[in-house]
C-alpha positions in Angstrom: -35.3 58.8 65.4 -32.1 58.6 63.4 -31.9 60.0 59.9 -32.5 57.7 57.0 -29.5 57.3 54.7 -30.7 57.1 51.0 -28.0 56.5 48.4 -28.5 57.3 44.7 -27.3 54.6 42.2 -28.5 56.1 38.9 -29.3 59.5 37.4 -30.6 58.4 34.0 -31.1 55.3 31.9 -27.5 54.4 30.9 -25.7 55.7 34.0 -22.8 54.0 35.7 -23.7 50.3 36.2 -21.2 49.9 39.0 -22.8 52.6 41.1 -25.1 50.1 42.9 -22.3 47.9 44.1 -20.2 50.9 45.0 -23.0 52.4 47.0 -23.9 49.2 48.8 -20.3 48.3 49.7 -18.9 51.8 50.3 -20.5 52.4 53.7 -23.8 52.3 55.6 -27.0 53.0 53.7 -30.6 52.2 54.4 -32.1 52.6 50.9 -30.7 52.5 47.4 -32.7 54.7 45.0 -32.3 55.2 41.2 -33.8 57.5 38.6 -34.0 56.1 35.1 -36.9 58.1 33.5 -35.9 61.3 31.7 -38.6 62.6 29.3 -36.7 61.1 26.3 -36.5 57.8 28.1 -40.3 57.4 28.0 -40.2 57.6 24.3 -37.3 55.0 24.1 -39.2 52.6 26.4 -42.4 53.0 24.3 -40.6 52.1 21.2 -39.2 49.0 22.9 -42.6 48.0 24.2 -44.1 48.4 20.7 -41.7 45.7 19.5 -42.1 43.5 22.6 -45.1 43.9 24.9 -43.0 42.3 27.7 -40.5 45.2 27.5 -40.9 48.8 28.5 -38.8 48.9 31.6 -35.1 50.0 32.2 -33.1 46.8 31.7 -29.9 48.4 33.2 -31.7 48.4 36.6 -32.3 44.7 36.3 -28.6 44.2 35.6 -27.7 46.2 38.7 -30.0 44.1 40.8 -28.6 40.8 39.5 -25.3 42.0 41.1 -26.5 43.4 44.4 -30.1 42.4 45.3 -29.2 39.2 47.3 -26.8 41.3 49.4 -29.4 44.0 49.9 -31.8 41.5 51.3 -29.2 40.0 53.6 -28.2 43.4 54.9 -31.7 44.8 55.2 -31.1 47.6 52.6 -34.3 48.6 50.7 -34.4 49.4 47.0 -36.7 52.0 45.4 -36.6 52.9 41.7 -38.8 54.3 38.9 -37.1 51.8 36.4 -40.5 50.2 35.9 -41.1 52.8 33.2 -44.1 51.7 31.1 -44.2 48.2 32.6 -43.6 48.2 36.3 -45.4 44.8 36.7 -43.1 43.3 34.1 -40.0 44.6 36.0 -41.4 43.2 39.3 -41.8 39.8 37.7 -38.3 39.9 36.3 -36.9 40.7 39.7 -38.9 37.8 41.2 -37.2 35.5 38.7 -33.7 36.5 40.2 -34.6 34.1 43.0 -33.2 36.3 45.8 -36.2 36.0 48.1 -36.7 39.8 48.0 -40.3 40.9 48.6 -41.2 42.9 45.5 -43.9 45.6 45.3 -44.8 48.0 42.4 -46.7 51.2 41.9 -48.9 51.8 38.8 -51.6 54.2 37.6 -49.4 56.8 35.9 -49.9 55.4 32.4 -52.9 57.3 30.8 -52.8 55.8 27.3 -56.0 53.9 28.0 -58.0 57.1 28.9 -56.9 60.5 27.6 -60.2 62.3 28.1 -59.3 64.2 31.3 -56.0 65.6 30.0 -55.7 69.4 29.6 -55.2 70.6 27.0 -57.3 68.0 25.2 -55.4 65.5 23.1 -56.6 63.6 20.0 -55.2 60.5 18.3 -53.0 57.8 19.7 -50.0 58.9 21.7 -46.8 57.0 22.0 -46.8 57.6 25.8 -48.9 59.6 28.3 -47.8 59.5 31.9 -48.9 61.4 35.0 -46.3 62.3 37.5 -47.3 60.4 40.7 -46.1 61.0 44.2 -44.4 59.2 47.1 -47.2 57.6 49.1 -47.4 54.4 47.1 -43.7 53.9 47.8 -44.2 54.6 51.5 -47.2 52.2 51.7 -45.2 49.4 50.0 -42.3 49.8 52.4 -44.7 49.8 55.3 -46.1 46.5 54.1 -42.6 44.9 54.2 -41.4 45.3 50.6 -37.7 45.0 50.1 -37.9 46.5 46.6 -40.4 49.0 45.2 -40.5 49.7 41.5 -42.7 52.4 39.9 -43.6 53.9 36.6 -43.5 57.7 36.2 -43.3 59.2 39.7 -41.5 62.5 40.3 -37.7 62.0 40.6 -37.8 63.4 44.2 -40.5 60.8 45.2 -37.8 58.2 45.3 -36.5 59.9 48.4 -39.7 61.3 49.8 -41.4 57.9 49.9 -38.7 56.2 51.9 -38.3 59.2 54.2 -42.1 59.4 54.9 -42.1 55.6 55.7 -39.1 55.7 57.9 -40.2 58.7 60.0 -43.9 58.0 59.9 -44.9 61.4 58.4 -48.5 62.3 57.8 -49.7 63.4 54.4 -50.0 67.0 55.5 -46.5 67.3 57.1 -45.8 69.9 54.4 -42.5 71.2 55.7 -41.0 67.7 56.3 -42.2 66.5 52.9 -40.8 69.6 51.2 -37.5 69.0 52.9 -37.4 65.5 51.5 -38.3 66.9 48.0 -35.3 69.1 48.1 -33.0 66.3 49.2 -34.4 64.1 46.4 -33.9 66.9 43.9 -30.3 67.2 44.9 -29.4 63.5 44.6 -31.7 62.5 41.7 -29.0 63.2 39.1 -26.3 61.1 40.8 -22.8 62.7 40.7 -24.0 66.1 39.5 -24.3 66.7 43.2 -20.8 65.5 44.0 -18.7 67.6 41.6 -19.9 66.3 38.2 -20.7 68.9 35.6 -19.6 71.6 38.0 -18.6 75.1 36.7 -15.7 75.7 39.0 -13.4 72.8 38.1 -10.5 74.2 40.2 -12.6 73.5 43.3 -12.8 69.8 42.5 -9.3 68.7 43.6 -10.1 64.9 43.7 -10.5 64.3 40.0 -11.5 60.6 40.3 -15.0 59.7 39.1 -17.3 61.3 41.7 -18.9 59.1 44.3 -22.6 58.9 44.0 -24.6 61.1 46.5 -26.3 60.2 49.8 -29.1 62.1 51.5 -29.4 61.7 55.2 -33.0 62.9 55.8 -33.9 63.7 59.4 -37.3 63.4 61.1 -38.1 67.1 60.6 -37.2 67.1 56.9 -33.8 68.7 57.1 -31.0 66.7 55.4 -27.3 66.3 54.9 -25.9 65.7 51.4 -22.8 63.6 51.4 -20.9 60.7 49.8 -19.0 57.6 50.9 -15.5 58.2 52.3 -12.7 57.6 49.9 -14.7 58.4 46.8 -13.9 61.1 44.2 -15.5 64.4 43.6 -16.7 67.1 46.0 -19.7 67.9 48.1 -19.8 71.6 48.8 -22.3 74.4 49.1 -21.4 75.2 45.5 -22.0 71.7 44.1 -25.4 71.4 46.0 -26.4 74.9 44.9 -25.7 73.9 41.3 -28.0 70.9 41.5 -30.7 72.7 43.4 -31.0 75.1 40.4 -31.1 72.3 37.8 -34.3 72.0 35.8 -36.6 74.2 37.9 -38.6 77.2 37.1 -40.3 79.4 39.7 -39.2 79.0 43.3 -42.6 77.5 44.2 -41.9 74.0 42.9 -45.2 72.2 42.5 -45.3 68.5 43.0 -47.8 65.8 43.6 -47.3 65.6 47.4 -46.6 69.2 48.3 -45.4 72.5 46.9 -41.8 73.1 47.8 -40.5 76.6 48.2 -36.9 76.7 47.1 -36.5 80.3 48.2 -36.8 79.3 51.9 -34.0 76.8 52.3 -30.6 77.4 53.7 -27.3 75.6 53.0 -24.4 75.1 55.4 -21.1 73.3 55.0 -21.3 70.7 57.8 -17.8 69.3 57.5 -15.8 67.8 54.6 -18.1 66.6 51.9 -21.2 67.3 54.0 -23.8 70.0 53.3 -26.8 70.5 55.5 -30.1 71.7 54.1 -32.5 73.3 56.6 -35.5 75.6 56.7 -37.4 74.2 53.7 -41.1 75.3 53.8 -43.9 73.4 52.1 -47.5 74.0 51.3 -50.3 71.8 49.8 -49.8 70.6 46.2 -51.8 71.9 43.2 -55.1 70.3 42.2 -53.6 68.8 39.0 -50.8 66.4 38.2 -48.2 67.1 35.6 -48.4 64.9 32.5 -45.7 64.1 29.9 -47.0 63.3 26.5 -45.0 61.9 23.6 -46.2 61.8 20.0 -44.7 60.2 17.0 -43.4 63.3 15.2 -42.3 61.7 11.9 -38.8 61.2 10.5 -35.6 63.2 10.3 -32.1 63.1 8.9 -29.1 65.3 9.3 -26.0 65.7 7.2 -23.0 67.9 8.2 -20.9 69.5 5.5 -17.4 70.7 6.4 -16.2 74.1 5.2 -12.6 75.1 5.3 -10.5 78.3 5.1 -11.7 81.3 3.2 -15.2 82.6 2.3 -17.0 80.3 4.8 -20.3 82.1 4.5 -20.3 82.3 0.7 -19.4 78.6 0.5 -22.3 77.8 2.9 -24.8 79.8 0.9 -23.7 78.1 -2.3 -23.9 74.6 -0.8 -27.4 75.3 0.5 -28.6 76.6 -2.8 -27.1 73.7 -4.8 -28.4 71.0 -2.4 -32.0 72.1 -2.4 -31.8 72.5 -6.2 -30.8 68.8 -6.4 -33.5 67.9 -3.9 -36.3 69.7 -5.8 -36.8 72.6 -3.4 -37.1 73.2 0.4 -40.9 73.0 0.3 -40.8 69.3 -0.4 -40.0 68.8 3.3 -42.3 69.5 6.3 -39.4 71.2 8.1 -35.9 72.3 7.2 -33.3 73.6 9.6 -29.9 74.9 8.4 -27.2 76.0 10.8 -23.7 77.3 10.1 -21.5 76.5 13.0 -18.4 78.6 13.1 -15.4 76.9 14.7 -12.9 78.4 12.2 -10.1 80.9 13.0 -8.3 83.2 10.5 -4.8 82.1 9.7 -5.4 79.0 11.7 -2.4 77.0 13.1 -3.9 73.7 11.9 -6.3 72.5 9.2 -8.9 71.5 11.9 -8.9 75.0 13.3 -9.8 76.4 9.9 -13.1 74.5 9.6 -16.7 75.2 10.1 -19.8 73.0 9.8 -22.9 73.4 7.8 -25.5 71.3 9.6 -28.6 70.5 7.5 -31.6 68.7 9.1 -34.8 67.8 7.3 -38.1 66.4 8.8 -41.1 64.9 7.2 -43.9 62.3 7.9 -42.7 60.4 4.8 -39.4 58.5 5.6 -38.6 58.1 2.0 -38.1 61.9 1.6 -35.7 62.3 4.4 -33.8 59.0 4.1 -31.2 58.1 1.6 -32.9 60.3 -0.9 -31.8 63.3 1.2 -28.4 62.1 2.4 -27.3 60.7 -0.9 -28.1 64.0 -2.5 -25.4 65.8 -0.5 -22.9 63.6 -2.3 -23.8 65.2 -5.6 -22.0 68.3 -4.3 -18.7 66.3 -3.8 -17.3 67.3 -7.2 -19.6 70.1 -8.2 -19.8 72.2 -5.1 -17.5 74.4 -3.1 -13.7 73.9 -2.8 -12.8 71.5 0.0 -16.1 69.7 0.2 -16.4 66.8 2.6 -18.8 65.6 5.2 -18.5 64.4 8.8 -20.3 61.1 8.1 -21.2 59.0 5.1 -24.9 59.2 3.9 -27.3 57.9 6.5 -30.8 56.6 6.8 -33.7 58.4 8.4 -34.6 58.0 12.0 -38.0 58.4 13.8 -38.4 61.3 16.3 -40.9 62.1 18.9 -42.6 65.3 20.0 -42.9 66.1 23.7 -45.8 68.1 25.1 -46.4 69.0 28.7 -50.0 68.8 30.0 -52.0 68.3 33.2 -54.7 66.1 34.6 -57.1 66.6 37.5 -55.9 64.5 40.5 -59.2 62.7 40.8 -58.8 61.4 37.2 -55.8 59.4 38.2 -55.8 56.3 40.4 -52.5 55.5 41.9 -52.3 51.8 42.9 -49.7 49.9 44.9 -49.4 46.2 44.4 -47.9 44.7 47.6 -45.6 41.7 47.9 -48.5 39.4 48.7 -50.3 40.4 45.5 -52.9 42.5 47.1 -53.8 45.9 45.6 -54.4 49.1 47.4 -55.5 52.5 46.0 -53.3 55.3 47.3 -55.1 58.3 48.8 -54.5 61.9 47.8 -53.1 64.5 50.2 -55.7 66.1 52.5 -55.6 69.5 50.7 -54.5 71.3 47.6 -53.7 74.9 46.7 -53.0 76.9 43.6 -49.3 76.0 44.1 -48.0 79.5 43.5 -48.2 81.5 46.7 -46.6 80.8 50.1 -49.0 81.9 52.9 -46.0 82.1 55.3 -43.7 84.9 56.4 -40.5 84.7 54.4 -39.2 88.1 55.5 -36.2 86.3 57.0 -34.4 86.2 53.6 -30.9 87.6 54.2 -30.5 91.3 53.7 -28.7 92.1 50.5 -25.2 93.6 50.5 -24.7 96.7 48.3 -23.3 96.0 44.9 -19.6 97.0 44.5 -18.9 100.3 42.8 -15.8 101.6 41.1 -14.1 100.7 37.8 -15.1 97.8 35.7 -13.2 95.7 33.2 -14.1 93.3 30.4 -14.1 89.7 31.6 -16.0 86.5 31.1 -19.2 86.4 33.1 -18.1 83.1 34.5 -15.2 84.7 36.3 -17.9 85.8 38.8 -20.7 83.2 38.6 -21.4 79.5 38.2 -24.2 78.1 36.1 -26.0 74.9 35.4 -28.5 74.4 32.6 -30.9 71.8 31.4 -34.2 71.0 29.7 -37.8 70.8 30.6 -39.6 69.8 27.4 -39.2 72.7 24.9 -37.9 75.1 27.6 -34.4 75.5 29.1 -33.4 76.8 32.4 -30.1 78.3 33.5 -29.4 78.5 37.2 -26.8 81.2 37.8 -25.3 81.7 41.2 -22.6 83.8 42.9 -20.2 82.7 45.6 -20.2 85.9 47.7 -22.9 88.4 48.9 -21.2 91.2 46.9 -21.2 89.2 43.7 -24.8 88.3 44.1 -25.7 92.0 44.7 -24.1 92.8 41.4 -25.6 89.7 39.7 -29.2 90.5 40.5 -28.9 94.0 39.2 -27.0 92.9 36.1 -28.8 89.8 34.8 -32.1 91.3 33.8 -34.5 89.7 31.2 -33.2 92.0 28.5 -29.5 91.3 29.4 -30.1 87.5 29.4 -31.7 87.8 25.9 -28.7 89.8 24.7 -26.1 87.4 26.1 -27.9 84.3 24.8 -27.7 85.6 21.3 -30.0 85.5 18.2 -31.7 82.2 19.0 -33.3 83.8 22.1 -34.1 87.1 20.6 -37.9 86.5 20.1 -38.4 84.0 23.0 -40.2 84.6 26.3 -37.7 84.7 29.2 -38.3 84.7 32.9 -35.8 85.5 35.7 -36.6 84.3 39.2 -34.7 85.4 42.3 -33.5 82.9 45.0 -31.6 85.3 47.3 -31.1 82.5 49.9 -28.9 80.7 47.3 -27.4 83.9 45.9 -28.9 82.8 42.7 -31.1 83.7 39.7 -32.9 81.2 37.6 -33.3 82.1 33.9 -36.1 80.2 32.1 -36.0 80.4 28.3 -39.3 79.3 26.8 -39.3 77.4 23.5 -35.6 77.4 22.8 -35.7 73.5 22.4 -38.7 73.4 20.2 -40.8 70.3 20.8 -38.3 68.8 23.2 -35.1 66.8 23.0 -36.3 64.1 20.6 -37.3 66.7 18.1 -34.9 69.6 18.7 -32.5 70.5 15.9 -30.1 72.4 18.2 -26.6 71.0 18.3 -27.2 70.9 22.1 -30.8 69.6 22.2 -31.0 69.4 26.0 -29.4 72.8 26.7 -26.6 71.1 28.8 -24.0 73.6 27.6 -26.2 76.7 27.6 -25.1 77.8 31.0 -21.4 77.5 30.2 -22.1 79.5 27.0 -23.6 82.2 29.1 -20.6 82.1 31.4 -18.2 82.5 28.5 -19.7 85.9 27.4 -17.5 88.8 28.0 -19.2 91.6 30.1 -18.3 94.6 32.2 -17.4 93.3 35.6 -16.5 95.4 38.7 -12.8 95.0 39.2 -13.5 94.5 43.0 -15.2 91.1 42.2 -12.3 89.7 40.2 -9.8 87.8 42.4 -6.5 89.5 42.3 -7.9 92.2 40.1 -8.5 92.2 36.3 -6.6 90.0 34.0 
């Protein structure tokens, strides 16, 4: 049977609207899929639904379908998306109203707000959102019943590829290796152009600087896949760009999902031609007995003001400003939480005014919006004439904003009922996989991991870490991961000896000094995955870091100057 060609048209809620038309018209595809549900998005959709019960889904997907759905039906191209968010039935109804004749199905059962009793750890009170991560079989069953479009709530991102592939190839629920192969393909294309040269460390490798074409996964009957993009589109598909995305937002190599456990340390990547990377050898085992759950609470209210400091005595000016401001406000203890960060961008004897500035970023949080609203931001203005020399702010005084707190949890599989509503209106409960495991160990022989080359010896020189390695970082709730990979066997041999837990903590600086850090090896990718627990606090909606999703953390790590073997530096040391 021929491979199924699945093209991604969205990596997040707010991604490129034109991607659907570009994917449909750019070349042959069998399925359009799109991911719209980041953890933060569930909070955004919950707020929208609180104002309007008919809302709660990703409206950008509906806009894309207005443009392409009639053509998809005419060409026999299926559409699969998690844009249903908290209201997949509402999105299905809105798609029906487009009048294209498309047969619409939807998957539900992930929303646990009506019954929180089975969630571990136990939760109390009323959550803003509580969603289990469902798998792919509801999607597969809907396609088998003749659906042209399948919309879901919170399924795993990879399920948007696994479901169509399982339907197309007729896989069984215990075809673990094939399912795991599709999970890997789905993980690569779920974030759109991040697989095709977007956000890539080695910018010099991306010679076509047009906006990258969105990725396509060609998934074969055995679960192997080829990652590619349409001809004539920008960007790059290489072993490097695919490696970067494989390392994005994972933890241990045993990647537990609702349909199988995928072992990222078993796969192999091969360049299969220009802009084509083949993924083979993925092994899978049964999934764990629980499903992941994403919880969002209403955390209260927050406000931030940023004071600009210029020239000399930056630290003294910052300390003076902080002291004066909290005197005006009546003390720090009036607020539930205070976060003050001095961000140093300044240079001595700067060539321009802008290069002589630093920022004092002050954030306050509290359940009472009155405390952190204009009462806080207006108070900063009292320093305008009575504070430090050169006082000004980056913005005028602002009002408070609500924030959410993300918490990961789990729920027994038997406590969740996944239901697919077919185009004829009939409902079907989706069966669980035939077996589960602890999701951690691989009862297979993985001794075929490539033997490691010896690390280079000889003189070293001080150079940025990123001269030798690439990195990609991201968030999972309050944790961040940094996937770090090398491009040669020699560089990886050095990397795995160099980047220990203690070295990672040292290079990441003071904010990681007291945090739990893990380092996982993926020798098959010449990579290490560094997981930093708690660096993002209670998740992106609550984090007070300037980079709340840790998107730049990997590039910061690459910028650190370390002792590098001269043999690894192209052309010798600079």
